[in-house]
N, C-alpha and C positions, 0 to 999 in steps of 0.2 A: 316463416312468417306467413300468416294468412293474408290473402288480398281482400281489401275492403270493397264495398259496393261504390260504384260510381254514380254521383247524383246528377240527375237531370231535371231542369225546370221547364214546365210547359204551361204556358198561357194559351188555352184553347177557347174558341168560339164555336158553339154548335147551333146549327140552324137545322133541326130535324123536323121537316114538313110532314113526314109520314106520322110522327107521334104528336106533333104540335109542342115540341120541347125546344125552347130557344133560351140558351143560357151561356154564361162565361164561366170557366173553371181555371183556377191557378192550381197546377198539380205539381208535386214533387215525386219523381219516380227514382227508385234505387235500382240500378241495374246491377245485378249480381255478376261477379267476375266471369262466371261461365255463360252468361246470357250475351246474345248477339244484339246488334242494333235492330236487326229485323224482328226479333222476338219482342223486344221492348216496344217497338212501334206497332206491333200487332196487339199488344196489351193496350196501348193507347187507343187504338182503333176500337178495341172491345169496349173501353170506356165510353167512347163517343157513341157508339151503336146503342148502348144501354144507359146512357147518362141519366143520372138521378142524384139529387142531393144526398141520398143515403148510400150510394155506391161508393165503395172504397177499395183500394189496392190491398190485397193480402200479403203475406210474406212470400208467397209463391214458391220459388226454388229453395228457399232456405227452411221451409217447415213442410213436413210431410202431410199434415192434415188441414192445410189452408189453400184455398184457391188462389189464383192470380187476381181475381176481384170478387168481392161479394157485397150483397146488399142485405142487411138485416132490418127487421121491423123494431118498434120500440121495446118489444119484449125480449129482443136478442135472437129470435128465430130467423133463420136463414131464408130469405125470400128468393134470391137468386145467386147462384154459384156459377162462376165463370172461369173456365181454364183455357189456356192457349197452348197450342201445339199438338202433340200426338200422345195424350195421356194413356196410361195403362187402363184397360177395360175394367179391372177389378176396382181401380181408384174411382173411375167415373160411376160405376154401379153404387159404391159407398156413398159418393156425393149425392146421388139421386135419392138415397135413403135419408139424407140429412137436410136437403133443401126442397122447397116447393118448385123450383125450376133449376135446371142445370143446362149450361150452355158451354159447348166446346167449340172454339174458334181454331180450326186446324189449317195448316199451311205447311209448306215445306217440300223438299225433295222426295221424301218417302211417303208422302200422303196417301197415294194410291195403294201402296202396300199395307200401311197401317190400316186404312179404312176396310180393305178386303179382309183383313184378319179380325176386325172387331165389329163389323156391320151387323152380322147376325145376332151376336151377343147383346149388342147395345140397342137393336131396334125393339127390345121388348120393354125398354124403359120409357113409360109414357110422359115423364116430365123432362125428357132430354131433347135438346135441339143441338144438331151438330151443323156447323156452318164452315163452308170452305172459302178460303182466301187463295186465289191462284198464286203459284210460285213466282211468276213474273211481277205480279202486283206487290206482293210482300217484299220483294227485293227493291222495287221502286219506292216503297213506303220507307224502307231502311235509309234510303238516300236523304230523306228529310230530317234524319236525326241530328240534333245538335244539343250541346249542353244546356243551352237556353233556346227554347223554341216558342214561336208564336204561330200557331196554326188554327186555320178555320176548316171546320168540317161542315159540309152541306149534304143533307140526306134528304132524298126524294125519290119515290117510286122504286124503293129498294136499291138504289144507287147511291154511292158515297163519292164526293169530291173533297180532297184534302189539299190544302194549299198553304205555303208559307209565304205567299206574296211573289215568289219568284218561279217556283215550280208547282205543278199541280199533278196529282195522281188520281186517277179515276178507278174506283173499286166497284166491283159487282159481285157482292158476297152471294155464294150459291148455297142454299139449304140442301144438306144431304139427308137430314132426318129431323122431323118434328115441326116444320112450318113450310108453307109455300113461299113465304116471303120473310126476309129477316126482320 
């Protein structure tokens, strides 16, 4: 019998002073059985960093040609494609051909090894941004995961603070490719 996704609800408030974006979102996240809390929370962070009314979660791990998040215009053209983790470089190059902008939020134990293996190949993609979330921070972020979450994201000068009212995680996303600041 196949395992089903676990449903998480997240009410998030975003105060992004860098972009001038202030909004509340009620989100439903389906966590694939093979997905960890850490990965799911990095997906939620990606949503907060690029929040827009048109940004939506894709089927991610379940479907090969959909990102973790994407933003489409009214014609259906993909404006922004966001993947989380350490995707295959061929997959990233294919996404660069389909979307106006591609963002990879990378984290995890093998981050340095992955980046060393794909850096030269991906650096030729002009529409690609690669953003690193440190291993320690992504682990702390995972501790905020609950089936029902109320989180506040404050973003200023490239720094992110996430709180659930009890605990706060400070995040300093680091650009590896494509931008000086996230």
